[in-house]
Chimera marker file (.cmm) of the C-alpha trace (Angstrom):
<marker_set name="trace">
<marker id="1" x="20.123" y="33.603" z="-36.802" r="1" g="1" b="0" radius="0.5"/>
<marker id="2" x="20.278" y="33.239" z="-33.007" r="1" g="1" b="0" radius="0.5"/>
<marker id="3" x="22.938" y="34.587" z="-30.689" r="1" g="1" b="0" radius="0.5"/>
<marker id="4" x="24.231" y="31.042" z="-30.253" r="1" g="1" b="0" radius="0.5"/>
<marker id="5" x="24.915" y="30.806" z="-33.990" r="1" g="1" b="0" radius="0.5"/>
<marker id="6" x="26.886" y="34.041" z="-33.980" r="1" g="1" b="0" radius="0.5"/>
<marker id="7" x="28.451" y="33.862" z="-30.526" r="1" g="1" b="0" radius="0.5"/>
<marker id="8" x="28.633" y="30.129" z="-29.770" r="1" g="1" b="0" radius="0.5"/>
<marker id="9" x="32.132" y="30.388" z="-28.371" r="1" g="1" b="0" radius="0.5"/>
<marker id="10" x="31.252" y="33.110" z="-25.867" r="1" g="1" b="0" radius="0.5"/>
<marker id="11" x="31.665" y="32.419" z="-22.178" r="1" g="1" b="0" radius="0.5"/>
<marker id="12" x="28.648" y="33.705" z="-20.261" r="1" g="1" b="0" radius="0.5"/>
<marker id="13" x="27.776" y="34.308" z="-16.620" r="1" g="1" b="0" radius="0.5"/>
<marker id="14" x="24.127" y="34.490" z="-15.551" r="1" g="1" b="0" radius="0.5"/>
<marker id="15" x="23.162" y="36.638" z="-12.567" r="1" g="1" b="0" radius="0.5"/>
<marker id="16" x="19.534" y="36.304" z="-11.452" r="1" g="1" b="0" radius="0.5"/>
<marker id="17" x="17.881" y="38.824" z="-9.123" r="1" g="1" b="0" radius="0.5"/>
<marker id="18" x="15.407" y="36.311" z="-7.702" r="1" g="1" b="0" radius="0.5"/>
<marker id="19" x="13.563" y="38.824" z="-5.540" r="1" g="1" b="0" radius="0.5"/>
<marker id="20" x="12.897" y="41.124" z="-8.496" r="1" g="1" b="0" radius="0.5"/>
<marker id="21" x="11.827" y="38.242" z="-10.749" r="1" g="1" b="0" radius="0.5"/>
<marker id="22" x="9.612" y="36.635" z="-8.096" r="1" g="1" b="0" radius="0.5"/>
<marker id="23" x="7.661" y="39.780" z="-7.265" r="1" g="1" b="0" radius="0.5"/>
<marker id="24" x="7.240" y="40.730" z="-10.909" r="1" g="1" b="0" radius="0.5"/>
<marker id="25" x="6.062" y="37.264" z="-11.985" r="1" g="1" b="0" radius="0.5"/>
<marker id="26" x="3.608" y="37.139" z="-9.080" r="1" g="1" b="0" radius="0.5"/>
<marker id="27" x="2.210" y="40.638" z="-9.604" r="1" g="1" b="0" radius="0.5"/>
<marker id="28" x="1.924" y="40.461" z="-13.401" r="1" g="1" b="0" radius="0.5"/>
<marker id="29" x="1.033" y="36.817" z="-13.949" r="1" g="1" b="0" radius="0.5"/>
<marker id="30" x="0.307" y="35.252" z="-10.532" r="1" g="1" b="0" radius="0.5"/>
<marker id="31" x="2.853" y="32.544" z="-11.379" r="1" g="1" b="0" radius="0.5"/>
<marker id="32" x="6.455" y="31.666" z="-10.568" r="1" g="1" b="0" radius="0.5"/>
<marker id="33" x="9.557" y="31.757" z="-12.731" r="1" g="1" b="0" radius="0.5"/>
<marker id="34" x="10.791" y="28.590" z="-14.450" r="1" g="1" b="0" radius="0.5"/>
<marker id="35" x="14.471" y="28.984" z="-13.595" r="1" g="1" b="0" radius="0.5"/>
<marker id="36" x="15.562" y="26.101" z="-15.839" r="1" g="1" b="0" radius="0.5"/>
<marker id="37" x="14.069" y="27.878" z="-18.859" r="1" g="1" b="0" radius="0.5"/>
<marker id="38" x="15.446" y="31.230" z="-17.694" r="1" g="1" b="0" radius="0.5"/>
<marker id="39" x="18.945" y="29.752" z="-17.498" r="1" g="1" b="0" radius="0.5"/>
<marker id="40" x="18.573" y="28.087" z="-20.890" r="1" g="1" b="0" radius="0.5"/>
<marker id="41" x="17.486" y="31.356" z="-22.529" r="1" g="1" b="0" radius="0.5"/>
<marker id="42" x="20.253" y="33.334" z="-20.832" r="1" g="1" b="0" radius="0.5"/>
<marker id="43" x="22.951" y="30.890" z="-21.915" r="1" g="1" b="0" radius="0.5"/>
<marker id="44" x="21.509" y="30.486" z="-25.445" r="1" g="1" b="0" radius="0.5"/>
<marker id="45" x="24.047" y="27.921" z="-26.614" r="1" g="1" b="0" radius="0.5"/>
<marker id="46" x="27.041" y="29.752" z="-25.186" r="1" g="1" b="0" radius="0.5"/>
<marker id="47" x="29.466" y="28.262" z="-22.668" r="1" g="1" b="0" radius="0.5"/>
<marker id="48" x="28.167" y="28.780" z="-19.119" r="1" g="1" b="0" radius="0.5"/>
<marker id="49" x="30.892" y="29.948" z="-16.758" r="1" g="1" b="0" radius="0.5"/>
<marker id="50" x="28.802" y="30.767" z="-13.667" r="1" g="1" b="0" radius="0.5"/>
<marker id="51" x="25.120" y="31.010" z="-12.809" r="1" g="1" b="0" radius="0.5"/>
<marker id="52" x="24.295" y="32.791" z="-9.579" r="1" g="1" b="0" radius="0.5"/>
<marker id="53" x="20.836" y="33.337" z="-8.084" r="1" g="1" b="0" radius="0.5"/>
<marker id="54" x="20.573" y="36.044" z="-5.453" r="1" g="1" b="0" radius="0.5"/>
<marker id="55" x="17.888" y="35.137" z="-2.931" r="1" g="1" b="0" radius="0.5"/>
<marker id="56" x="16.431" y="36.546" z="0.260" r="1" g="1" b="0" radius="0.5"/>
<marker id="57" x="15.888" y="34.309" z="3.274" r="1" g="1" b="0" radius="0.5"/>
<marker id="58" x="12.486" y="35.134" z="4.721" r="1" g="1" b="0" radius="0.5"/>
<marker id="59" x="12.061" y="31.964" z="6.814" r="1" g="1" b="0" radius="0.5"/>
<marker id="60" x="9.134" y="30.855" z="4.663" r="1" g="1" b="0" radius="0.5"/>
<marker id="61" x="8.338" y="27.115" z="4.790" r="1" g="1" b="0" radius="0.5"/>
<marker id="62" x="8.980" y="26.451" z="1.093" r="1" g="1" b="0" radius="0.5"/>
<marker id="63" x="12.143" y="28.505" z="0.634" r="1" g="1" b="0" radius="0.5"/>
<marker id="64" x="14.658" y="25.731" z="1.415" r="1" g="1" b="0" radius="0.5"/>
<marker id="65" x="13.060" y="23.584" z="-1.284" r="1" g="1" b="0" radius="0.5"/>
<marker id="66" x="13.299" y="26.534" z="-3.688" r="1" g="1" b="0" radius="0.5"/>
<marker id="67" x="16.977" y="27.114" z="-2.837" r="1" g="1" b="0" radius="0.5"/>
<marker id="68" x="17.722" y="23.407" z="-3.386" r="1" g="1" b="0" radius="0.5"/>
<marker id="69" x="15.862" y="23.471" z="-6.724" r="1" g="1" b="0" radius="0.5"/>
<marker id="70" x="18.000" y="26.392" z="-7.885" r="1" g="1" b="0" radius="0.5"/>
<marker id="71" x="21.155" y="24.410" z="-7.097" r="1" g="1" b="0" radius="0.5"/>
<marker id="72" x="19.772" y="21.340" z="-8.909" r="1" g="1" b="0" radius="0.5"/>
<marker id="73" x="19.123" y="23.504" z="-11.991" r="1" g="1" b="0" radius="0.5"/>
<marker id="74" x="22.721" y="24.756" z="-11.969" r="1" g="1" b="0" radius="0.5"/>
<marker id="75" x="22.665" y="27.997" z="-9.999" r="1" g="1" b="0" radius="0.5"/>
<marker id="76" x="24.920" y="28.865" z="-7.119" r="1" g="1" b="0" radius="0.5"/>
<marker id="77" x="22.847" y="30.625" z="-4.489" r="1" g="1" b="0" radius="0.5"/>
<marker id="78" x="23.793" y="33.760" z="-2.635" r="1" g="1" b="0" radius="0.5"/>
<marker id="79" x="21.509" y="34.054" z="0.378" r="1" g="1" b="0" radius="0.5"/>
<marker id="80" x="20.875" y="37.215" z="2.363" r="1" g="1" b="0" radius="0.5"/>
<marker id="81" x="18.752" y="37.609" z="5.479" r="1" g="1" b="0" radius="0.5"/>
<marker id="82" x="16.054" y="40.283" z="5.602" r="1" g="1" b="0" radius="0.5"/>
<marker id="83" x="17.154" y="43.181" z="7.818" r="1" g="1" b="0" radius="0.5"/>
<marker id="84" x="14.491" y="44.572" z="10.132" r="1" g="1" b="0" radius="0.5"/>
<marker id="85" x="14.970" y="48.127" z="11.368" r="1" g="1" b="0" radius="0.5"/>
<marker id="86" x="13.820" y="49.714" z="14.628" r="1" g="1" b="0" radius="0.5"/>
<marker id="87" x="10.794" y="51.286" z="12.961" r="1" g="1" b="0" radius="0.5"/>
<marker id="88" x="9.650" y="47.864" z="11.734" r="1" g="1" b="0" radius="0.5"/>
<marker id="89" x="10.633" y="48.456" z="8.124" r="1" g="1" b="0" radius="0.5"/>
<marker id="90" x="12.467" y="45.686" z="6.302" r="1" g="1" b="0" radius="0.5"/>
<marker id="91" x="15.110" y="45.737" z="3.614" r="1" g="1" b="0" radius="0.5"/>
<marker id="92" x="16.938" y="43.133" z="1.608" r="1" g="1" b="0" radius="0.5"/>
<marker id="93" x="18.389" y="43.551" z="-1.834" r="1" g="1" b="0" radius="0.5"/>
<marker id="94" x="21.369" y="42.294" z="-3.724" r="1" g="1" b="0" radius="0.5"/>
<marker id="95" x="22.153" y="45.270" z="-5.994" r="1" g="1" b="0" radius="0.5"/>
<marker id="96" x="25.660" y="45.827" z="-4.630" r="1" g="1" b="0" radius="0.5"/>
<marker id="97" x="26.439" y="42.109" z="-4.414" r="1" g="1" b="0" radius="0.5"/>
<marker id="98" x="25.297" y="41.453" z="-7.973" r="1" g="1" b="0" radius="0.5"/>
<marker id="99" x="27.254" y="44.435" z="-9.245" r="1" g="1" b="0" radius="0.5"/>
<marker id="100" x="30.438" y="43.364" z="-7.468" r="1" g="1" b="0" radius="0.5"/>
<marker id="101" x="30.113" y="39.816" z="-8.806" r="1" g="1" b="0" radius="0.5"/>
<marker id="102" x="29.526" y="41.128" z="-12.335" r="1" g="1" b="0" radius="0.5"/>
<marker id="103" x="32.606" y="43.357" z="-12.182" r="1" g="1" b="0" radius="0.5"/>
<marker id="104" x="34.671" y="40.486" z="-10.722" r="1" g="1" b="0" radius="0.5"/>
<marker id="105" x="33.511" y="38.108" z="-13.464" r="1" g="1" b="0" radius="0.5"/>
<marker id="106" x="34.097" y="40.593" z="-16.301" r="1" g="1" b="0" radius="0.5"/>
<marker id="107" x="37.695" y="39.448" z="-16.865" r="1" g="1" b="0" radius="0.5"/>
<marker id="108" x="36.602" y="35.818" z="-17.130" r="1" g="1" b="0" radius="0.5"/>
<marker id="109" x="33.611" y="35.993" z="-19.481" r="1" g="1" b="0" radius="0.5"/>
<marker id="110" x="32.570" y="37.456" z="-22.808" r="1" g="1" b="0" radius="0.5"/>
<marker id="111" x="28.955" y="38.098" z="-21.788" r="1" g="1" b="0" radius="0.5"/>
<marker id="112" x="26.876" y="38.581" z="-18.667" r="1" g="1" b="0" radius="0.5"/>
<marker id="113" x="23.131" y="37.964" z="-18.560" r="1" g="1" b="0" radius="0.5"/>
<marker id="114" x="21.404" y="40.099" z="-15.936" r="1" g="1" b="0" radius="0.5"/>
<marker id="115" x="18.047" y="38.571" z="-15.028" r="1" g="1" b="0" radius="0.5"/>
<marker id="116" x="16.363" y="41.606" z="-13.513" r="1" g="1" b="0" radius="0.5"/>
<marker id="117" x="14.245" y="44.587" z="-14.464" r="1" g="1" b="0" radius="0.5"/>
<marker id="118" x="15.934" y="46.923" z="-11.982" r="1" g="1" b="0" radius="0.5"/>
<marker id="119" x="17.082" y="50.168" z="-13.603" r="1" g="1" b="0" radius="0.5"/>
<marker id="120" x="19.850" y="50.483" z="-11.012" r="1" g="1" b="0" radius="0.5"/>
<marker id="121" x="21.825" y="48.057" z="-13.193" r="1" g="1" b="0" radius="0.5"/>
<marker id="122" x="21.902" y="50.351" z="-16.251" r="1" g="1" b="0" radius="0.5"/>
<marker id="123" x="25.154" y="51.958" z="-15.104" r="1" g="1" b="0" radius="0.5"/>
<marker id="124" x="26.636" y="48.491" z="-14.528" r="1" g="1" b="0" radius="0.5"/>
<marker id="125" x="25.832" y="47.646" z="-18.161" r="1" g="1" b="0" radius="0.5"/>
<marker id="126" x="27.821" y="50.641" z="-19.357" r="1" g="1" b="0" radius="0.5"/>
<marker id="127" x="30.782" y="49.716" z="-17.167" r="1" g="1" b="0" radius="0.5"/>
<marker id="128" x="30.801" y="46.093" z="-18.319" r="1" g="1" b="0" radius="0.5"/>
<marker id="129" x="30.547" y="47.122" z="-21.972" r="1" g="1" b="0" radius="0.5"/>
<marker id="130" x="33.504" y="49.455" z="-21.474" r="1" g="1" b="0" radius="0.5"/>
<marker id="131" x="35.401" y="46.379" z="-20.235" r="1" g="1" b="0" radius="0.5"/>
<marker id="132" x="34.467" y="44.537" z="-23.458" r="1" g="1" b="0" radius="0.5"/>
<marker id="133" x="31.673" y="42.412" z="-21.999" r="1" g="1" b="0" radius="0.5"/>
<marker id="134" x="28.344" y="41.944" z="-23.777" r="1" g="1" b="0" radius="0.5"/>
<marker id="135" x="25.357" y="42.481" z="-21.466" r="1" g="1" b="0" radius="0.5"/>
<marker id="136" x="21.972" y="40.864" z="-21.968" r="1" g="1" b="0" radius="0.5"/>
<marker id="137" x="18.984" y="41.638" z="-19.754" r="1" g="1" b="0" radius="0.5"/>
<marker id="138" x="16.119" y="39.214" z="-19.203" r="1" g="1" b="0" radius="0.5"/>
<marker id="139" x="12.940" y="40.361" z="-17.492" r="1" g="1" b="0" radius="0.5"/>
<marker id="140" x="9.307" y="41.300" z="-17.987" r="1" g="1" b="0" radius="0.5"/>
<marker id="141" x="9.064" y="44.398" z="-20.187" r="1" g="1" b="0" radius="0.5"/>
<marker id="142" x="6.082" y="45.782" z="-18.258" r="1" g="1" b="0" radius="0.5"/>
<marker id="143" x="8.211" y="46.194" z="-15.160" r="1" g="1" b="0" radius="0.5"/>
<marker id="144" x="11.684" y="46.682" z="-16.624" r="1" g="1" b="0" radius="0.5"/>
<marker id="145" x="13.265" y="50.101" z="-16.458" r="1" g="1" b="0" radius="0.5"/>
<marker id="146" x="13.716" y="51.624" z="-19.915" r="1" g="1" b="0" radius="0.5"/>
<marker id="147" x="17.194" y="52.699" z="-18.827" r="1" g="1" b="0" radius="0.5"/>
<marker id="148" x="18.180" y="49.030" z="-18.399" r="1" g="1" b="0" radius="0.5"/>
<marker id="149" x="16.689" y="47.990" z="-21.746" r="1" g="1" b="0" radius="0.5"/>
<marker id="150" x="18.486" y="50.880" z="-23.469" r="1" g="1" b="0" radius="0.5"/>
<marker id="151" x="21.812" y="50.156" z="-21.755" r="1" g="1" b="0" radius="0.5"/>
<marker id="152" x="21.877" y="46.393" z="-22.413" r="1" g="1" b="0" radius="0.5"/>
<marker id="153" x="23.170" y="44.951" z="-25.683" r="1" g="1" b="0" radius="0.5"/>
<marker id="154" x="20.196" y="42.597" z="-25.830" r="1" g="1" b="0" radius="0.5"/>
<marker id="155" x="16.872" y="42.251" z="-24.058" r="1" g="1" b="0" radius="0.5"/>
<marker id="156" x="14.681" y="39.169" z="-23.700" r="1" g="1" b="0" radius="0.5"/>
<marker id="157" x="11.122" y="39.975" z="-22.665" r="1" g="1" b="0" radius="0.5"/>
<marker id="158" x="9.913" y="37.065" z="-20.527" r="1" g="1" b="0" radius="0.5"/>
<marker id="159" x="6.325" y="38.239" z="-21.064" r="1" g="1" b="0" radius="0.5"/>
<marker id="160" x="6.569" y="37.342" z="-24.759" r="1" g="1" b="0" radius="0.5"/>
<marker id="161" x="6.702" y="33.627" z="-23.907" r="1" g="1" b="0" radius="0.5"/>
<marker id="162" x="4.989" y="33.071" z="-20.554" r="1" g="1" b="0" radius="0.5"/>
<marker id="163" x="4.318" y="29.417" z="-21.436" r="1" g="1" b="0" radius="0.5"/>
<marker id="164" x="8.075" y="28.917" z="-21.452" r="1" g="1" b="0" radius="0.5"/>
<marker id="165" x="9.228" y="31.150" z="-18.613" r="1" g="1" b="0" radius="0.5"/>
<marker id="166" x="6.481" y="30.699" z="-16.022" r="1" g="1" b="0" radius="0.5"/>
<marker id="167" x="5.392" y="27.654" z="-14.014" r="1" g="1" b="0" radius="0.5"/>
<link id1="1" id2="2" r="1" g="1" b="0" radius="0.2"/>
<link id1="2" id2="3" r="1" g="1" b="0" radius="0.2"/>
<link id1="3" id2="4" r="1" g="1" b="0" radius="0.2"/>
<link id1="4" id2="5" r="1" g="1" b="0" radius="0.2"/>
<link id1="5" id2="6" r="1" g="1" b="0" radius="0.2"/>
<link id1="6" id2="7" r="1" g="1" b="0" radius="0.2"/>
<link id1="7" id2="8" r="1" g="1" b="0" radius="0.2"/>
<link id1="8" id2="9" r="1" g="1" b="0" radius="0.2"/>
<link id1="9" id2="10" r="1" g="1" b="0" radius="0.2"/>
<link id1="10" id2="11" r="1" g="1" b="0" radius="0.2"/>
<link id1="11" id2="12" r="1" g="1" b="0" radius="0.2"/>
<link id1="12" id2="13" r="1" g="1" b="0" radius="0.2"/>
<link id1="13" id2="14" r="1" g="1" b="0" radius="0.2"/>
<link id1="14" id2="15" r="1" g="1" b="0" radius="0.2"/>
<link id1="15" id2="16" r="1" g="1" b="0" radius="0.2"/>
<link id1="16" id2="17" r="1" g="1" b="0" radius="0.2"/>
<link id1="17" id2="18" r="1" g="1" b="0" radius="0.2"/>
<link id1="18" id2="19" r="1" g="1" b="0" radius="0.2"/>
<link id1="19" id2="20" r="1" g="1" b="0" radius="0.2"/>
<link id1="20" id2="21" r="1" g="1" b="0" radius="0.2"/>
<link id1="21" id2="22" r="1" g="1" b="0" radius="0.2"/>
<link id1="22" id2="23" r="1" g="1" b="0" radius="0.2"/>
<link id1="23" id2="24" r="1" g="1" b="0" radius="0.2"/>
<link id1="24" id2="25" r="1" g="1" b="0" radius="0.2"/>
<link id1="25" id2="26" r="1" g="1" b="0" radius="0.2"/>
<link id1="26" id2="27" r="1" g="1" b="0" radius="0.2"/>
<link id1="27" id2="28" r="1" g="1" b="0" radius="0.2"/>
<link id1="28" id2="29" r="1" g="1" b="0" radius="0.2"/>
<link id1="29" id2="30" r="1" g="1" b="0" radius="0.2"/>
<link id1="30" id2="31" r="1" g="1" b="0" radius="0.2"/>
<link id1="31" id2="32" r="1" g="1" b="0" radius="0.2"/>
<link id1="32" id2="33" r="1" g="1" b="0" radius="0.2"/>
<link id1="33" id2="34" r="1" g="1" b="0" radius="0.2"/>
<link id1="34" id2="35" r="1" g="1" b="0" radius="0.2"/>
<link id1="35" id2="36" r="1" g="1" b="0" radius="0.2"/>
<link id1="36" id2="37" r="1" g="1" b="0" radius="0.2"/>
<link id1="37" id2="38" r="1" g="1" b="0" radius="0.2"/>
<link id1="38" id2="39" r="1" g="1" b="0" radius="0.2"/>
<link id1="39" id2="40" r="1" g="1" b="0" radius="0.2"/>
<link id1="40" id2="41" r="1" g="1" b="0" radius="0.2"/>
<link id1="41" id2="42" r="1" g="1" b="0" radius="0.2"/>
<link id1="42" id2="43" r="1" g="1" b="0" radius="0.2"/>
<link id1="43" id2="44" r="1" g="1" b="0" radius="0.2"/>
<link id1="44" id2="45" r="1" g="1" b="0" radius="0.2"/>
<link id1="45" id2="46" r="1" g="1" b="0" radius="0.2"/>
<link id1="46" id2="47" r="1" g="1" b="0" radius="0.2"/>
<link id1="47" id2="48" r="1" g="1" b="0" radius="0.2"/>
<link id1="48" id2="49" r="1" g="1" b="0" radius="0.2"/>
<link id1="49" id2="50" r="1" g="1" b="0" radius="0.2"/>
<link id1="50" id2="51" r="1" g="1" b="0" radius="0.2"/>
<link id1="51" id2="52" r="1" g="1" b="0" radius="0.2"/>
<link id1="52" id2="53" r="1" g="1" b="0" radius="0.2"/>
<link id1="53" id2="54" r="1" g="1" b="0" radius="0.2"/>
<link id1="54" id2="55" r="1" g="1" b="0" radius="0.2"/>
<link id1="55" id2="56" r="1" g="1" b="0" radius="0.2"/>
<link id1="56" id2="57" r="1" g="1" b="0" radius="0.2"/>
<link id1="57" id2="58" r="1" g="1" b="0" radius="0.2"/>
<link id1="58" id2="59" r="1" g="1" b="0" radius="0.2"/>
<link id1="59" id2="60" r="1" g="1" b="0" radius="0.2"/>
<link id1="60" id2="61" r="1" g="1" b="0" radius="0.2"/>
<link id1="61" id2="62" r="1" g="1" b="0" radius="0.2"/>
<link id1="62" id2="63" r="1" g="1" b="0" radius="0.2"/>
<link id1="63" id2="64" r="1" g="1" b="0" radius="0.2"/>
<link id1="64" id2="65" r="1" g="1" b="0" radius="0.2"/>
<link id1="65" id2="66" r="1" g="1" b="0" radius="0.2"/>
<link id1="66" id2="67" r="1" g="1" b="0" radius="0.2"/>
<link id1="67" id2="68" r="1" g="1" b="0" radius="0.2"/>
<link id1="68" id2="69" r="1" g="1" b="0" radius="0.2"/>
<link id1="69" id2="70" r="1" g="1" b="0" radius="0.2"/>
<link id1="70" id2="71" r="1" g="1" b="0" radius="0.2"/>
<link id1="71" id2="72" r="1" g="1" b="0" radius="0.2"/>
<link id1="72" id2="73" r="1" g="1" b="0" radius="0.2"/>
<link id1="73" id2="74" r="1" g="1" b="0" radius="0.2"/>
<link id1="74" id2="75" r="1" g="1" b="0" radius="0.2"/>
<link id1="75" id2="76" r="1" g="1" b="0" radius="0.2"/>
<link id1="76" id2="77" r="1" g="1" b="0" radius="0.2"/>
<link id1="77" id2="78" r="1" g="1" b="0" radius="0.2"/>
<link id1="78" id2="79" r="1" g="1" b="0" radius="0.2"/>
<link id1="79" id2="80" r="1" g="1" b="0" radius="0.2"/>
<link id1="80" id2="81" r="1" g="1" b="0" radius="0.2"/>
<link id1="81" id2="82" r="1" g="1" b="0" radius="0.2"/>
<link id1="82" id2="83" r="1" g="1" b="0" radius="0.2"/>
<link id1="83" id2="84" r="1" g="1" b="0" radius="0.2"/>
<link id1="84" id2="85" r="1" g="1" b="0" radius="0.2"/>
<link id1="85" id2="86" r="1" g="1" b="0" radius="0.2"/>
<link id1="86" id2="87" r="1" g="1" b="0" radius="0.2"/>
<link id1="87" id2="88" r="1" g="1" b="0" radius="0.2"/>
<link id1="88" id2="89" r="1" g="1" b="0" radius="0.2"/>
<link id1="89" id2="90" r="1" g="1" b="0" radius="0.2"/>
<link id1="90" id2="91" r="1" g="1" b="0" radius="0.2"/>
<link id1="91" id2="92" r="1" g="1" b="0" radius="0.2"/>
<link id1="92" id2="93" r="1" g="1" b="0" radius="0.2"/>
<link id1="93" id2="94" r="1" g="1" b="0" radius="0.2"/>
<link id1="94" id2="95" r="1" g="1" b="0" radius="0.2"/>
<link id1="95" id2="96" r="1" g="1" b="0" radius="0.2"/>
<link id1="96" id2="97" r="1" g="1" b="0" radius="0.2"/>
<link id1="97" id2="98" r="1" g="1" b="0" radius="0.2"/>
<link id1="98" id2="99" r="1" g="1" b="0" radius="0.2"/>
<link id1="99" id2="100" r="1" g="1" b="0" radius="0.2"/>
<link id1="100" id2="101" r="1" g="1" b="0" radius="0.2"/>
<link id1="101" id2="102" r="1" g="1" b="0" radius="0.2"/>
<link id1="102" id2="103" r="1" g="1" b="0" radius="0.2"/>
<link id1="103" id2="104" r="1" g="1" b="0" radius="0.2"/>
<link id1="104" id2="105" r="1" g="1" b="0" radius="0.2"/>
<link id1="105" id2="106" r="1" g="1" b="0" radius="0.2"/>
<link id1="106" id2="107" r="1" g="1" b="0" radius="0.2"/>
<link id1="107" id2="108" r="1" g="1" b="0" radius="0.2"/>
<link id1="108" id2="109" r="1" g="1" b="0" radius="0.2"/>
<link id1="109" id2="110" r="1" g="1" b="0" radius="0.2"/>
<link id1="110" id2="111" r="1" g="1" b="0" radius="0.2"/>
<link id1="111" id2="112" r="1" g="1" b="0" radius="0.2"/>
<link id1="112" id2="113" r="1" g="1" b="0" radius="0.2"/>
<link id1="113" id2="114" r="1" g="1" b="0" radius="0.2"/>
<link id1="114" id2="115" r="1" g="1" b="0" radius="0.2"/>
<link id1="115" id2="116" r="1" g="1" b="0" radius="0.2"/>
<link id1="116" id2="117" r="1" g="1" b="0" radius="0.2"/>
<link id1="117" id2="118" r="1" g="1" b="0" radius="0.2"/>
<link id1="118" id2="119" r="1" g="1" b="0" radius="0.2"/>
<link id1="119" id2="120" r="1" g="1" b="0" radius="0.2"/>
<link id1="120" id2="121" r="1" g="1" b="0" radius="0.2"/>
<link id1="121" id2="122" r="1" g="1" b="0" radius="0.2"/>
<link id1="122" id2="123" r="1" g="1" b="0" radius="0.2"/>
<link id1="123" id2="124" r="1" g="1" b="0" radius="0.2"/>
<link id1="124" id2="125" r="1" g="1" b="0" radius="0.2"/>
<link id1="125" id2="126" r="1" g="1" b="0" radius="0.2"/>
<link id1="126" id2="127" r="1" g="1" b="0" radius="0.2"/>
<link id1="127" id2="128" r="1" g="1" b="0" radius="0.2"/>
<link id1="128" id2="129" r="1" g="1" b="0" radius="0.2"/>
<link id1="129" id2="130" r="1" g="1" b="0" radius="0.2"/>
<link id1="130" id2="131" r="1" g="1" b="0" radius="0.2"/>
<link id1="131" id2="132" r="1" g="1" b="0" radius="0.2"/>
<link id1="132" id2="133" r="1" g="1" b="0" radius="0.2"/>
<link id1="133" id2="134" r="1" g="1" b="0" radius="0.2"/>
<link id1="134" id2="135" r="1" g="1" b="0" radius="0.2"/>
<link id1="135" id2="136" r="1" g="1" b="0" radius="0.2"/>
<link id1="136" id2="137" r="1" g="1" b="0" radius="0.2"/>
<link id1="137" id2="138" r="1" g="1" b="0" radius="0.2"/>
<link id1="138" id2="139" r="1" g="1" b="0" radius="0.2"/>
<link id1="139" id2="140" r="1" g="1" b="0" radius="0.2"/>
<link id1="140" id2="141" r="1" g="1" b="0" radius="0.2"/>
<link id1="141" id2="142" r="1" g="1" b="0" radius="0.2"/>
<link id1="142" id2="143" r="1" g="1" b="0" radius="0.2"/>
<link id1="143" id2="144" r="1" g="1" b="0" radius="0.2"/>
<link id1="144" id2="145" r="1" g="1" b="0" radius="0.2"/>
<link id1="145" id2="146" r="1" g="1" b="0" radius="0.2"/>
<link id1="146" id2="147" r="1" g="1" b="0" radius="0.2"/>
<link id1="147" id2="148" r="1" g="1" b="0" radius="0.2"/>
<link id1="148" id2="149" r="1" g="1" b="0" radius="0.2"/>
<link id1="149" id2="150" r="1" g="1" b="0" radius="0.2"/>
<link id1="150" id2="151" r="1" g="1" b="0" radius="0.2"/>
<link id1="151" id2="152" r="1" g="1" b="0" radius="0.2"/>
<link id1="152" id2="153" r="1" g="1" b="0" radius="0.2"/>
<link id1="153" id2="154" r="1" g="1" b="0" radius="0.2"/>
<link id1="154" id2="155" r="1" g="1" b="0" radius="0.2"/>
<link id1="155" id2="156" r="1" g="1" b="0" radius="0.2"/>
<link id1="156" id2="157" r="1" g="1" b="0" radius="0.2"/>
<link id1="157" id2="158" r="1" g="1" b="0" radius="0.2"/>
<link id1="158" id2="159" r="1" g="1" b="0" radius="0.2"/>
<link id1="159" id2="160" r="1" g="1" b="0" radius="0.2"/>
<link id1="160" id2="161" r="1" g="1" b="0" radius="0.2"/>
<link id1="161" id2="162" r="1" g="1" b="0" radius="0.2"/>
<link id1="162" id2="163" r="1" g="1" b="0" radius="0.2"/>
<link id1="163" id2="164" r="1" g="1" b="0" radius="0.2"/>
<link id1="164" id2="165" r="1" g="1" b="0" radius="0.2"/>
<link id1="165" id2="166" r="1" g="1" b="0" radius="0.2"/>
<link id1="166" id2="167" r="1" g="1" b="0" radius="0.2"/>
</marker_set>
């Protein structure tokens, strides 16, 4: 029995850490994520309330096409510029933004699917569960923090079906 058979009336929000997924898919499999399949697996027959992809603008030639494709698939995009510091180091992540969106959405959904392997989200899982929200994590097991897998109510290992989840 699938989640959709037992929780078909759940409202779900999908939050995708695109930077984390991109780098993991490239380093492990030298391929890109199929975001349509990712969204389908995250929703799993439930009622989609919001789908948000958190992306980093790096001024690469193909990124506008990628951002448009995400919108066509059904994701809202949150775009952040890379910050360059005086020493030349660069930083861009969406951990705080994703967490704030998840907490804000908690009153409006029954489940949140976190598409990331970042262990920083384990504490967010606990908070959301305390608020009565089911949390599913979707990522590649090889690079997913055990703390996130343990904290989530469900885990989908994208590496188990690379034909589906990779382009």
